[in-house]
TORPA-4810 file (N, C-alpha, C, O; in nm, 3 decimals):
<nodes>
NODE_1_0.084_-0.118_0.000_0.000_0.000_0.000_0.088_0.124_0.000_0.188_0.130_0.072_M
NODE_2_0.052_0.220_-0.079_0.129_0.344_-0.091_0.084_0.446_0.014_-0.030_0.445_0.059_S
NODE_3_0.176_0.532_0.049_0.144_0.648_0.131_0.159_0.770_0.042_0.254_0.781_-0.035_T
NODE_4_0.064_0.862_0.054_0.059_0.977_-0.034_0.076_1.108_0.043_0.027_1.123_0.154_Y
NODE_5_0.148_1.201_-0.020_0.161_1.338_0.032_0.059_1.422_-0.045_0.051_1.415_-0.168_R
NODE_6_-0.017_1.502_0.028_-0.127_1.578_-0.029_-0.089_1.726_-0.032_-0.046_1.783_0.069_I
NODE_7_-0.105_1.788_-0.149_-0.076_1.930_-0.165_-0.197_1.997_-0.229_-0.245_1.954_-0.334_V
NODE_8_-0.245_2.103_-0.166_-0.356_2.179_-0.223_-0.305_2.317_-0.263_-0.246_2.389_-0.182_I
NODE_9_-0.328_2.352_-0.388_-0.293_2.486_-0.436_-0.411_2.578_-0.404_-0.510_2.581_-0.477_D
NODE_10_-0.400_2.651_-0.295_-0.508_2.736_-0.248_-0.547_2.843_-0.349_-0.661_2.891_-0.348_R
NODE_11_-0.454_2.881_-0.437_-0.486_2.983_-0.537_-0.579_2.928_-0.646_-0.644_3.005_-0.717_S
NODE_12_-0.585_2.797_-0.660_-0.673_2.735_-0.760_-0.807_2.691_-0.703_-0.906_2.683_-0.776_L
NODE_13_-0.811_2.663_-0.573_-0.931_2.608_-0.511_-1.044_2.711_-0.511_-1.025_2.827_-0.474_C
NODE_14_-1.163_2.664_-0.554_-1.282_2.749_-0.552_-1.384_2.702_-0.450_-1.496_2.754_-0.446_S
NODE_15_-1.347_2.604_-0.368_-1.432_2.560_-0.258_-1.554_2.480_-0.298_-1.655_2.483_-0.228_G
NODE_16_-1.547_2.406_-0.409_-1.660_2.323_-0.449_-1.692_2.217_-0.344_-1.808_2.181_-0.326_F
NODE_17_-1.590_2.167_-0.274_-1.609_2.070_-0.166_-1.617_1.926_-0.209_-1.647_1.839_-0.127_G
NODE_18_-1.591_1.898_-0.335_-1.595_1.760_-0.383_-1.497_1.672_-0.306_-1.528_1.558_-0.272_T
NODE_19_-1.381_1.725_-0.278_-1.280_1.649_-0.204_-1.331_1.612_-0.065_-1.311_1.499_-0.020_C
NODE_20_-1.396_1.706_0.002_-1.448_1.681_0.137_-1.563_1.580_0.134_-1.583_1.506_0.230_A
NODE_21_-1.638_1.578_0.025_-1.745_1.479_0.011_-1.689_1.340_-0.012_-1.740_1.242_0.044_E
NODE_22_-1.584_1.330_-0.093_-1.526_1.199_-0.127_-1.438_1.143_-0.017_-1.430_1.022_0.000_L
NODE_23_-1.371_1.230_0.058_-1.278_1.185_0.162_-1.285_1.280_0.281_-1.190_1.354_0.307_A
NODE_24_-1.398_1.278_0.355_-1.417_1.375_0.464_-1.318_1.362_0.579_-1.297_1.458_0.653_P
NODE_25_-1.258_1.246_0.594_-1.159_1.229_0.699_-1.024_1.291_0.661_-0.936_1.306_0.746_E
NODE_26_-1.009_1.326_0.535_-0.882_1.382_0.486_-0.895_1.529_0.448_-0.803_1.607_0.472_I
NODE_27_-1.007_1.567_0.388_-1.025_1.705_0.341_-1.141_1.773_0.412_-1.237_1.708_0.455_F
NODE_28_-1.131_1.905_0.424_-1.241_1.985_0.474_-1.237_2.119_0.402_-1.133_2.163_0.354_E
NODE_29_-1.353_2.184_0.396_-1.359_2.319_0.343_-1.356_2.412_0.464_-1.445_2.408_0.549_V
NODE_30_-1.253_2.493_0.472_-1.231_2.581_0.587_-1.330_2.698_0.586_-1.405_2.715_0.490_A
NODE_31_-1.328_2.775_0.691_-1.417_2.889_0.704_-1.405_2.991_0.593_-1.500_3.064_0.565_G
NODE_32_-1.287_2.997_0.530_-1.267_3.092_0.420_-1.315_3.036_0.286_-1.300_3.100_0.182_D
NODE_33_-1.374_2.915_0.289_-1.428_2.855_0.167_-1.327_2.781_0.083_-1.359_2.738_-0.028_G
NODE_34_-1.205_2.766_0.132_-1.098_2.699_0.058_-1.071_2.563_0.123_-1.070_2.552_0.246_I
NODE_35_-1.048_2.462_0.041_-1.022_2.327_0.093_-0.888_2.322_0.164_-0.791_2.389_0.128_A
NODE_36_-0.885_2.239_0.266_-0.762_2.212_0.341_-0.751_2.062_0.362_-0.852_1.992_0.373_E
NODE_37_-0.629_2.014_0.369_-0.606_1.875_0.405_-0.598_1.867_0.557_-0.525_1.943_0.620_A
NODE_38_-0.674_1.776_0.615_-0.670_1.756_0.760_-0.537_1.693_0.802_-0.492_1.710_0.915_R
NODE_39_-0.476_1.621_0.708_-0.348_1.553_0.731_-0.257_1.583_0.614_-0.304_1.617_0.505_V
NODE_40_-0.127_1.571_0.633_-0.032_1.595_0.525_-0.005_1.473_0.440_0.030_1.483_0.322_G
NODE_41_-0.023_1.355_0.502_-0.003_1.230_0.430_-0.115_1.133_0.465_-0.178_1.143_0.570_T
NODE_42_-0.139_1.039_0.374_-0.242_0.938_0.397_-0.214_0.817_0.310_-0.156_0.829_0.202_S
NODE_43_-0.257_0.701_0.357_-0.249_0.580_0.273_-0.386_0.544_0.216_-0.403_0.437_0.157_D
NODE_44_-0.483_0.632_0.234_-0.618_0.610_0.186_-0.624_0.641_0.036_-0.598_0.754_-0.004_D
NODE_45_-0.657_0.542_-0.048_-0.664_0.567_-0.192_-0.772_0.667_-0.232_-0.776_0.711_-0.347_P
NODE_46_-0.860_0.704_-0.139_-0.963_0.804_-0.169_-0.901_0.938_-0.205_-0.965_1.020_-0.272_A
NODE_47_-0.778_0.964_-0.161_-0.714_1.091_-0.196_-0.691_1.101_-0.346_-0.693_1.210_-0.403_V
NODE_48_-0.668_0.987_-0.410_-0.647_0.987_-0.555_-0.777_1.024_-0.628_-0.774_1.102_-0.723_L
NODE_49_-0.888_0.969_-0.583_-1.018_1.000_-0.643_-1.054_1.146_-0.618_-1.105_1.214_-0.707_E
NODE_50_-1.029_1.194_-0.496_-1.060_1.333_-0.463_-0.980_1.427_-0.553_-1.034_1.526_-0.602_A
NODE_51_-0.854_1.398_-0.575_-0.771_1.481_-0.662_-0.822_1.476_-0.806_-0.827_1.579_-0.874_A
NODE_52_-0.859_1.357_-0.851_-0.907_1.342_-0.989_-1.040_1.414_-1.011_-1.066_1.462_-1.121_A
NODE_53_-1.123_1.423_-0.908_-1.255_1.484_-0.921_-1.257_1.634_-0.893_-1.360_1.699_-0.912_Q
NODE_54_-1.145_1.690_-0.847_-1.141_1.833_-0.819_-1.161_1.911_-0.949_-1.079_1.900_-1.040_C
NODE_55_-1.268_1.991_-0.959_-1.295_2.061_-1.084_-1.192_2.168_-1.118_-1.183_2.210_-1.234_P
NODE_56_-1.116_2.213_-1.020_-1.015_2.317_-1.043_-0.874_2.260_-1.051_-0.778_2.336_-1.069_M
NODE_57_-0.859_2.128_-1.038_-0.727_2.062_-1.038_-0.635_2.124_-0.934_-0.516_2.144_-0.957_A
NODE_58_-0.692_2.154_-0.818_-0.617_2.220_-0.712_-0.543_2.123_-0.620_-0.461_2.165_-0.538_A
NODE_59_-0.571_1.992_-0.633_-0.511_1.893_-0.545_-0.409_1.811_-0.621_-0.438_1.756_-0.727_I
NODE_60_-0.290_1.804_-0.566_-0.186_1.717_-0.620_-0.154_1.613_-0.514_-0.148_1.644_-0.395_A
NODE_61_-0.134_1.489_-0.558_-0.103_1.379_-0.467_0.025_1.314_-0.516_0.038_1.279_-0.634_V
NODE_62_0.119_1.298_-0.425_0.249_1.242_-0.458_0.272_1.113_-0.380_0.240_1.106_-0.261_F
NODE_63_0.327_1.012_-0.446_0.366_0.890_-0.378_0.486_0.925_-0.289_0.588_0.972_-0.337_D
NODE_64_0.472_0.901_-0.161_0.575_0.941_-0.065_0.706_0.866_-0.088_0.813_0.925_-0.072_L
NODE_65_0.699_0.739_-0.125_0.821_0.658_-0.144_0.900_0.701_-0.266_1.022_0.715_-0.260_A
NODE_66_0.830_0.723_-0.379_0.900_0.753_-0.503_0.912_0.902_-0.529_1.000_0.946_-0.603_S
NODE_67_0.823_0.982_-0.469_0.820_1.125_-0.496_0.746_1.162_-0.623_0.730_1.280_-0.654_G
NODE_68_0.699_1.059_-0.696_0.630_1.085_-0.822_0.485_1.126_-0.797_0.422_1.082_-0.701_E
NODE_69_0.435_1.211_-0.886_0.296_1.253_-0.874_0.205_1.136_-0.909_0.218_1.074_-1.015_Q
NODE_70_0.111_1.106_-0.818_0.018_0.994_-0.839_-0.118_1.043_-0.888_-0.193_0.967_-0.948_A
NODE_71_-0.148_1.170_-0.864_-0.275_1.227_-0.912_-0.264_1.378_-0.912_-0.359_1.447_-0.948_A
</nodes>
């Protein structure tokens, strides 16, 4: 199982909240309407789906072991 590093580009996020719906234990929409990661890393594959479904492509997910972008 892979562990992923989660990066959110706050300048791209428009607060749609899709990430928080798909992986609420990992993402939340903060009071300013911008998504935040509750954790910096996760082994939950839901982070890949959340990144893929972000309409603004504001979420990048990197494989922690290889450093390569996974989503």
